[in-house]
N, C-alpha and C positions, 0 to 999 in steps of 0.2 A: 475537880475533886481529884486528887490522886490515888485511887482505889486500890494501887500496889501498895499500899503503906498498909492496908486491912485484909487484902486478900493473897492467899498463896496457893500454889499448886504442888502439893507435897503427894510422891510417888507412893510414901509410907501411908497414907491417910485417904481413906474415902476413894480410894481406886482412882487416883489423881484428879478427880474433880475440884473445882476451885473449891475453897473452902475460907473461911474467916480465920484469922491468923490466931493462934493459941486455943484454938476449939477444935471439934471434928464435923462443925455444922457448915453444910455447904452453901453455895450462892442459890444453888437450886431450891433447897430447901427454904431458904429465907422469901425466894421468888414464890414459891409454890404457897407459903402461908398466907402472902400479901395478895395473890391472885385469888385465895379463897376467901378473902373479905376480912383477915386479920389486920387490925390497926396495928402501930409501930408500937404504941406502949402496951398492947395484948402481947404481941412476942416478947418485949424485954420482960413484960411480967412473968411470962412461960418460960422464958430462958436469961436469968438474969445478966449471965456471963455475956450479953450483947449490949450493946448502946446503939443508939439512933443513929450514930456516925456510921458505925459497922453496916447496917440496915442501908443506909443511903449509900453506901461505897458498893452494895450490891446491885444496886439500881444503876449506879454508874456504869457497874461492869457490865452488866446486860445491855446497856445502851449503846457502849463501845463496841461491844460485839455485834450487836444488831448493825451499826454504822459500819461494820468492816465487812459484812458478809457480802460476796459477792453472785450474783445472779447469773446463771447458766442457761442461755436461751437453746 
């Protein structure tokens, strides 16, 4: 998935945190909701401006960032 189609970093929104394009909802928000047990359908029910593809883009973004982390000894 090309998460860049769904996620942006905008200096004027959410203090440069990655957000879902067209919203003020951050990737962190979505990941936090999932980590706290919300299902994709529950998130969409609470935030109808989101869709499943955008939520998957957040997961893809997080996986990519994890993959690129450097471990310093």
